[in-house]
C-alpha positions in Angstrom: 16.2 -9.6 29.9 19.6 -7.4 29.7 22.7 -9.7 29.1 25.3 -7.8 28.2 26.1 -10.4 25.4 24.1 -13.1 23.1 24.9 -16.4 24.6 25.1 -18.0 21.6 27.3 -16.2 19.3 25.8 -17.9 15.9 22.2 -17.1 16.9 20.4 -13.4 17.3 18.0 -11.9 19.0 17.1 -8.9 20.2 16.7 -7.7 23.8 15.8 -4.6 25.4 17.6 -3.2 28.3 16.1 -1.4 31.6 15.3 2.4 31.7 19.0 3.6 32.2 21.2 1.1 31.3 23.4 0.7 28.9 22.3 -1.5 25.9 23.8 -4.8 24.0 26.2 -6.0 22.3 25.2 -9.0 20.4 28.5 -10.5 18.7 27.6 -13.3 15.8 29.2 -16.0 14.5 32.6 -14.4 12.0 33.0 -11.0 11.4 29.3 -10.2 11.4 28.9 -8.0 14.1 25.5 -6.2 15.5 25.3 -4.2 17.9 22.2 -2.5 20.0 22.5 0.3 22.2 20.8 2.9 24.1 18.3 2.7 26.3 14.9 1.0 26.3 11.1 2.2 28.5 8.0 -0.2 29.1 6.9 2.5 25.8 8.8 3.8 24.1 12.6 2.7 22.6 15.1 3.7 19.9 18.2 1.4 18.8 21.1 1.9 17.1 22.2 -1.7 14.7 25.2 -2.1 12.6 25.4 -4.9 10.6 28.6 -6.1 9.0 32.0 -5.0 9.3 32.4 -2.6 12.1 29.9 0.9 10.4 29.7 -0.7 7.6 25.4 -0.3 8.2 23.5 1.7 10.5 19.8 1.4 11.1 17.3 2.7 14.0 15.5 0.0 15.4 11.8 1.5 17.2 10.0 -0.5 19.9 6.4 -1.0 19.1 4.4 0.3 22.9 3.4 -2.4 24.6 5.5 -5.0 23.4 7.3 -7.3 25.9 10.8 -5.9 24.4 10.4 -6.5 20.9 10.8 -4.0 18.3 9.3 -3.6 15.2 11.9 -2.9 11.8 11.4 -0.1 10.1 10.8 -0.3 6.2 14.3 -2.0 4.6 16.0 0.6 3.0 19.0 -1.2 0.8 21.7 1.1 1.0 21.7 0.1 5.1 22.6 -3.2 5.4 20.7 -6.4 6.2 18.7 -6.9 8.9 19.1 -9.5 12.5 19.5 -12.8 11.3 17.8 -15.5 13.4 19.8 -18.4 11.9 21.3 -20.3 14.1 23.5 -21.3 10.9 23.8 -19.7 8.3 24.5 -21.5 4.8 28.5 -21.0 3.8 29.3 -21.5 0.3 29.9 -25.0 -1.4 27.4 -26.2 1.1 24.2 -28.2 0.0 20.7 -28.2 0.5 17.5 -30.0 -0.7 14.8 -28.3 -2.4 11.4 -29.2 -3.5 11.0 -27.6 -7.3 7.9 -27.7 -9.3 8.3 -28.8 -13.4 6.4 -25.6 -13.5 2.7 -27.6 -13.9 1.9 -26.2 -10.0 0.6 -30.1 -9.0 1.9 -32.4 -6.8 2.8 -34.8 -9.1 5.6 -32.3 -10.5 7.4 -31.7 -7.8 11.1 -33.1 -7.6 13.1 -33.0 -4.6 16.6 -31.7 -5.9 20.3 -31.1 -4.7 21.7 -28.0 -5.0 24.3 -26.1 -4.3 25.2 -22.8 -2.8 27.5 -21.1 -5.2 27.1 -17.1 -3.7 26.1 -15.2 -0.6 24.8 -11.9 -1.5 23.6 -8.8 0.0 20.1 -9.7 -0.3 19.9 -13.6 -1.7 21.5 -17.5 -1.5 21.9 -18.3 -4.7 22.0 -22.3 -5.0 22.4 -23.7 -8.6 20.4 -27.3 -8.9 23.8 -30.2 -8.9 21.9 -30.9 -12.4 22.4 -27.8 -13.9 25.4 -27.3 -15.8 25.0 -23.0 -14.8 27.9 -20.8 -16.5 29.1 -19.0 -13.4 29.1 -15.9 -15.7 25.0 -16.4 -15.8 24.8 -16.8 -12.1 27.3 -13.2 -11.7 24.9 -11.2 -14.2 21.9 -12.9 -12.2 22.9 -12.0 -9.0 24.6 -8.6 -9.6 21.0 -7.0 -11.4 19.1 -8.6 -8.6 21.1 -6.9 -5.8 22.1 -3.6 -8.2 18.8 -3.0 -9.9 15.7 -5.5 -9.1 15.9 -5.3 -5.7 16.4 -2.0 -4.6 13.7 -0.7 -6.7 11.2 -2.6 -6.1 11.7 -3.0 -2.8 11.2 0.7 -3.3 8.0 0.3 -4.1 6.8 -2.0 -2.0 9.0 -2.1 0.9 11.3 -5.3 1.6 9.8 -8.6 2.1 9.5 -9.3 5.6 12.6 -9.6 7.6 13.9 -12.4 9.0 12.6 -15.1 6.8 10.3 -18.1 8.2 13.4 -20.2 8.4 15.0 -17.4 10.6 17.2 -16.2 7.6 18.1 -12.7 6.6 18.3 -13.1 3.1 16.1 -14.8 0.6 16.9 -17.8 -1.2 17.3 -18.0 -5.3 17.4 -21.5 -6.5 18.1 -22.3 -10.5 17.2 -25.6 -11.8 16.8 -27.4 -15.1 13.1 -28.7 -13.6 11.4 -25.7 -13.8 9.6 -25.2 -17.1 10.5 -28.5 -19.3 7.1 -29.2 -20.4 5.8 -25.0 -20.3 7.3 -21.7 -20.5 7.6 -21.0 -16.9 10.9 -19.2 -16.2 10.4 -18.4 -12.6 8.1 -18.9 -9.9 7.3 -18.1 -6.7 5.0 -20.2 -4.1 3.1 -19.2 -1.2 3.2 -23.2 0.0 7.1 -22.5 -0.2 7.2 -20.2 2.9 5.4 -20.8 5.8 6.9 -21.9 9.4 7.1 -25.5 9.6 4.2 -27.4 10.9 2.2 -25.5 8.6 1.0 -26.0 4.5 1.9 -28.4 2.5 4.0 -31.4 2.9 6.4 -30.1 0.1 6.8 -26.9 1.5 10.2 -25.6 1.6 10.0 -23.6 4.2 12.2 -21.0 3.1 11.1 -17.5 0.9 12.4 -18.9 -2.2 12.6 -17.9 -5.4 12.8 -21.0 -8.1 14.3 -20.0 -11.4 14.6 -21.8 -14.5 18.2 -22.7 -15.9 16.3 -21.9 -19.6 15.6 -18.2 -18.7 19.3 -17.5 -19.6 18.8 -18.1 -22.9 15.8 -15.2 -22.9 16.3 -11.0 -23.9 16.6 -9.8 -20.7 13.1 -7.5 -20.6 11.7 -10.8 -20.2 14.4 -12.5 -17.8 14.8 -10.0 -15.5 11.5 -8.9 -15.9 10.0 -12.4 -14.7 12.5 -12.3 -12.0 11.0 -8.7 -10.6 7.8 -10.0 -11.0 8.0 -13.0 -9.4 10.1 -11.3 -6.2 6.6 -8.9 -6.2 4.4 -11.7 -5.2 7.3 -12.8 -2.6 7.3 -9.9 -0.8 3.5 -9.6 -0.6 3.1 -13.1 0.8 5.8 -12.8 2.8 4.7 -9.4 5.0 0.9 -10.5 4.1 0.7 -14.0 4.7 1.8 -13.9 8.9 -1.5 -11.0 9.3 -3.7 -14.0 7.8 -2.2 -16.8 9.8 -0.9 -18.1 6.5 -4.6 -19.3 6.0 -4.8 -17.4 3.3 -3.2 -14.5 0.6 -3.8 -11.2 -1.6 -6.5 -12.3 -4.4 -5.2 -12.9 -7.4 -5.8 -10.6 -9.6 -4.8 -8.2 -7.4 -0.9 -9.5 -6.9 -0.9 -10.0 -10.4 -1.3 -6.6 -11.0 0.9 -5.4 -8.6 3.7 -7.7 -9.8 3.1 -6.8 -13.3 3.9 -3.1 -11.8 6.7 -4.7 -10.4 8.2 -4.9 -13.6 7.9 -1.1 -14.8 9.1 -0.1 -11.4 12.4 -3.0 -11.8 12.8 -1.0 -15.9 11.8 -4.6 -17.5 8.2 -3.5 -18.0 6.1 -1.9 -20.9 8.3 0.9 -21.5 11.4 -1.3 -22.3 9.0 -3.1 -24.1 8.3 -6.2 -22.6 6.2 -8.1 -24.7 3.3 -9.9 -22.0 2.1 -6.7 -20.8 1.4 -5.2 -24.1 0.0 -8.9 -25.3 -2.5 -8.4 -22.2 -3.0 -5.1 -23.0 -3.8 -5.5 -26.4 -5.8 -8.2 -25.6 -7.9 -6.7 -23.3 -8.6 -3.7 -25.5 -9.8 -5.9 -28.3 -12.4 -7.1 -26.4 -12.9 -5.3 -23.1 -16.2 -6.8 -22.1 -15.1 -10.4 -22.4 -12.3 -9.3 -19.2 -13.1 -9.5 -15.7 -10.9 -7.4 -13.3 -11.5 -9.8 -10.4 -12.6 -13.0 -11.6 -8.6 -14.3 -12.5 -9.9 -17.4 -13.7 -12.5 -17.1 -16.1 -11.2 -14.7 -18.2 -9.9 -15.5 -22.4 -7.3 -18.3 -21.6 -7.9 -17.7 -17.4 -5.6 -15.0 -17.6 -5.3 -11.1 -17.1 -2.4 -9.8 -17.2 -2.7 -6.5 -19.3 -5.8 -5.7 -17.5 -5.1 -5.9 -13.9 -1.4 -4.4 -14.6 -3.6 -1.2 -16.1 -5.9 -0.9 -13.1 -2.7 -0.9 -10.6 -1.2 1.5 -13.0 -3.7 3.6 -13.1 -3.9 3.4 -9.2 -0.1 4.5 -8.5 -0.7 7.7 -11.2 -3.4 8.6 -9.5 -2.5 8.0 -5.8 0.8 7.4 -5.8 3.6 4.6 -5.1 2.4 4.7 -1.0 -0.9 2.6 -2.2 1.2 -0.5 -2.7 2.7 -1.2 0.8 -1.0 -0.1 1.9 -1.9 -2.4 0.0 0.3 -5.3 1.2 0.0 -4.4 5.1 -3.3 -4.7 5.4 -5.6 -8.1 6.4 -8.0 -7.3 3.9 -7.2 -9.0 0.1 -8.8 -8.1 -3.3 -11.9 -5.2 -3.5 -12.0 -4.4 -0.2 -8.4 -4.1 0.9 -8.3 -1.5 -2.6 -11.3 -0.1 -1.2 -9.5 0.7 2.1 -6.9 2.4 1.3 -8.7 4.3 -1.3 -11.2 5.7 1.6 -7.6 7.0 3.0 -7.1 9.0 -0.7 -11.2 9.9 0.3 -12.1 7.6 -2.7 -13.6 4.3 -3.0 -13.5 1.5 -5.2 -17.0 1.7 -7.0 -15.6 5.9 -8.2 -12.2 4.9 -8.9 -13.2 1.7 -11.1 -15.7 4.2 -13.1 -13.1 6.5 -13.2 -10.7 4.1 -14.2 -12.3 3.1 -16.9 -13.2 6.5 -18.1 -9.5 6.6 -18.5 -9.8 3.3 -20.4 -12.1 5.5 -23.1 -10.1 8.6 -23.5 -6.5 8.7 -21.6 -4.5 10.5 -24.7 -7.0 12.7 -26.5 -8.1 16.0 -26.3 -11.0 14.8 -23.8 -8.8 13.8 -21.1 -6.3 17.3 -20.9 -6.7 18.7 -17.6 -8.6 15.9 -16.1 -7.6 13.0 -14.1 -9.1 10.2 -16.3 -5.7 9.8 -17.8 -2.4 7.4 -17.9 0.5 9.3 -17.1 3.3 6.7 -18.6 1.1 4.3 -20.8 -0.1 5.4 -24.3 -3.4 3.1 -25.1 -2.5 3.7 -28.4 1.0 3.4 -28.3 4.5 1.1 -30.0 5.5 -1.2 -27.6 8.2 -3.3 -29.2 6.3 -4.8 -31.7 2.9 -4.4 -30.1 1.3 -2.2 -31.3 -1.8 -1.3 -29.2 -4.9 0.0 -30.6 -6.8 1.9 -27.9 -10.3 0.5 -26.3 -12.4 -0.9 -29.1 -15.5 1.5 -29.3 -18.8 -0.3 -30.0 -21.0 1.7 -32.2 -24.1 2.7 -30.6 -26.6 4.5 -33.1 -29.1 1.9 -32.4 -30.3 -0.6 -29.6 -27.5 -2.3 -28.5 -27.3 -5.1 -25.4 -24.2 -6.6 -23.5 -23.8 -9.4 -21.0 -20.6 -8.1 -18.1 -18.8 -10.1 -16.0 -17.9 -9.3 -12.2 -16.7 -5.4 -12.6 -15.9 -5.5 -16.3 -16.9 -2.7 -18.9 -17.9 -2.5 -23.1 -17.2 0.8 -24.4 -20.1 2.5 -26.7 -19.4 5.1 -29.5 -22.7 7.0 -29.4 -22.8 8.3 -33.3 -25.9 9.8 -34.3 -25.8 13.0 -35.5 -29.0 14.5 -34.0 -29.5 14.7 -30.3 -31.2 11.5 -29.0 -32.8 9.7 -26.0 -31.1 6.8 -24.4 -32.2 5.0 -22.3 -30.2 2.3 -20.3 -31.7 -0.9 -18.7 -29.7 -4.1 -16.5 -30.6 -7.4 -15.6 -29.1 -9.7 -13.1 -27.9 -9.8 -9.6 -25.3 -7.6 -10.0 -24.9 -5.0 -6.3 -23.8 -2.7 -9.2 -24.1 -1.1 -12.3 -23.7 1.8 -13.8 -22.8 4.2 -16.6 -20.1 7.0 -17.4 -20.7 9.4 -20.2 -17.8 11.1 -21.7 -19.1 14.3 -23.8 
């Protein structure tokens, strides 16, 4: 159809005009204007979308060949404004809504139905505050300003934007601040994939919105932890909002890879390892101290059921080697985990097994003269560096002056230093059902 105006001013849809006919102007309620101009054909089209006050933001939209009037939105550039709103009645400041909020234990028994008031609408988010939370207005202002001006542009600049519109048709994400979160644990914020699914799917306690849940107590921490946590969880939201629909909301990215990317998002936002963020530094130190106890991919069976430091180093090295472009490629794929990384690496003439071996070598020699002029080094991480109060010791090297044995977990590695003073022959033997066992030797 090619109407000249949207029949419902508050509801926005995209239409394509027949070849040679003028574009369509759609007007929203209030002061927001969305205009589509240009001509369409069956195979290709372009349109200029203006969002906000006249001339405030201009976006180019390209129609996908073979789609019945549909337009594909390019990656969001924060400076140009929002995309299309499909929410018939956008919430207004002062209105209330109910949200399912978990205490941080992530079981249904910890769910609470909380009423929250919309206190701020920013260019990128609706900020709600739990009515049970006496949040200072200065804290909310600082959070909103930092999210809009720092976290959002930097994280989306690396990973691409969240899927828009959201599953509820909103053109912004939701941020809900509540004292319920972290009542009996150290959880400061979370994104839960169950919330970002369409109505009719998922858990009965789903919010059916792209929502970040933030603990009221986050404001009592240093900014590197407070805002680093928000950046971390925002990557999870971006990741699921784009990959979830590709997988029909039946699956999501493997946790080890999703967490590694989220730790990297803290770096990108400016609240990561180089700023002295201690969770990352502690995780790296623990991994360096006892590397053979860890598996890159078997997250839940690692020491303390996590491996933030290890997965961060993997993603950090991946970006150092192949560039930031690998991040959106990993998200915009129907594959997950090892298969996902392997497919992305194939575009760079590599594969997962070879890359894993190179990463292990980098862990052993990065920052030493051996790594000079080789790809086996991190560009921005000093494996022997001091980060805040955390001193990284470098990877523990077991002396291999005689027979040694080790039991490795999936995609795990052990590191040895050959200390014999004279040339010797060494024999490597392996048992078990692992499809790949290998060794890399650095002189």
